[in-house]
N, C-alpha and C positions, 0 to 999 in steps of 0.2 A: 520402519525406517525412521531414523533420527530426523528431527525437524531441521530445516535449512534456515539459517539466520543470516541476515545481512543488514547493513545500514545505508541510508541515503542521507549524506551530510553535505552535499554540495548545493542544495537549494534552500532558500529561506522557508522556514515553516510558516504556514499561513493558516491560522485557526478559522473555523467556520464563520464566525461573525465578520471577518474581513472578506471571505469569499462572497457572502451574501450582499455585502455593500458594493461590490464591484459591478460596473457596467458589463454587459454581455461580452464585449470584445476582449477586455483584459481578463475576464473570467475564462473565456475560451482559451486564451494563451496559457493561463495558469494550469488548466486541465491538461493541455498538450505537453507542457513542461514536465508535469508529474507522470504522465503516461510514458513519455520518452525516458524519464529517469528510471522507471520500472524496467523498461526494456534494456537500458544500458546496464543497470545493476544485474539483471538476469544474465546478460552476456558476460559481464565482468566476473561474475561468480560461477560461470559455466553451469548454470542451472539446466536440468534436463528439460526436454519438451515431451508433450504427450501424456502427462499425468491424467488419469481418469477423473480425479477430483482433488480438491485442496481446501483446507481451512486456513484462513489468514489472520494472523495476530499482529497488531501494530501498537507500538508504544513510542511516544515522543520523549526524547531526552533534550532538555533545555539547558543551555549554559547559564542563562540569567533570566531575570524577569519573573512576573507572576505566573503561577501555574494555571493553565486554562481548565475548563470543564473537561471531563473524561471523553466526551464525544466531539471535542473541538476539531479533531482531524478526520472526521467522517468524510467530508468531501475529498480530501487528499487520498484517503483509503480507497474510495470509489475509483478515482483516476488511476491509482496504482494497480488495482485489480483489472481494470480495463486494459492497461498496458501489458499485463502478464498473460492475458487470455487472448485467444482468437475469438472472433465472433462472426455471425452471419453477415452483419453489416460492415464489419471492419476487419479485413484480413491482415492488418498491419501490426497486431499485437505480437508478443513474443512466442506464444504457443505453449505455455506451461500447461494450460488446460484448453480443451476445444472451444469452450464458450463460458461466459460468466453467468449462466443460468443456474438455478438451484440444483440441477442434476450434476453439475461439475464443481460449482462454487458452494461449498458446504457451510460457509459462514464467515463472519468477521468478528473478531474479538478486539475491541479497543480498550487497552489498558490505560489507567491514568498516567499522565505525564509525570516525569521526575526531573530533578535538577542534578547536574554534575558540572560544577564550574571548571573542572579540569579538562573537559572535552568539548568539542564542537556540538552545537545543536544538531539533532538528527532524528529521523524516523527509523526505528528499529523494527524490521519486518521479520516475522517468523512464519514459515510455511510448513504446514502439516500435510504431507501427502495422504490422500484418502479421507481427509477431514480431521476433525479434532479427536484425539484418542479417547476423550471422555464422553463423546457424543455417539448416539446410536444411528444418526442419519448419515 
């Protein structure tokens, strides 16, 4: 199956160094915003439910500013995956995969951010059903 690609461009991108500086309450709200954004994007793009496994690739597109470290959006990626998956402790995810354990969530590939001044800043999410095509797991 071809990868599924979508963008989330309606939330401000928050690199990891800003996540770590936050008090627990604003951090919790930020996690919830990104989880809800993942669910909304999945519904908007009519993603299927019930995949056995998935590999997730994420790349940030920035309109301006300095390019962050390649792993700067790892906390955002975690919240996105939580939103896409169901889980034993959280039945509120979208349900793309049954759980975000290694059995179903085959990995995360964070690509370096790039600039495009002609477009809004966004996270570009690529989903590979069954895991990454180049991986044996």
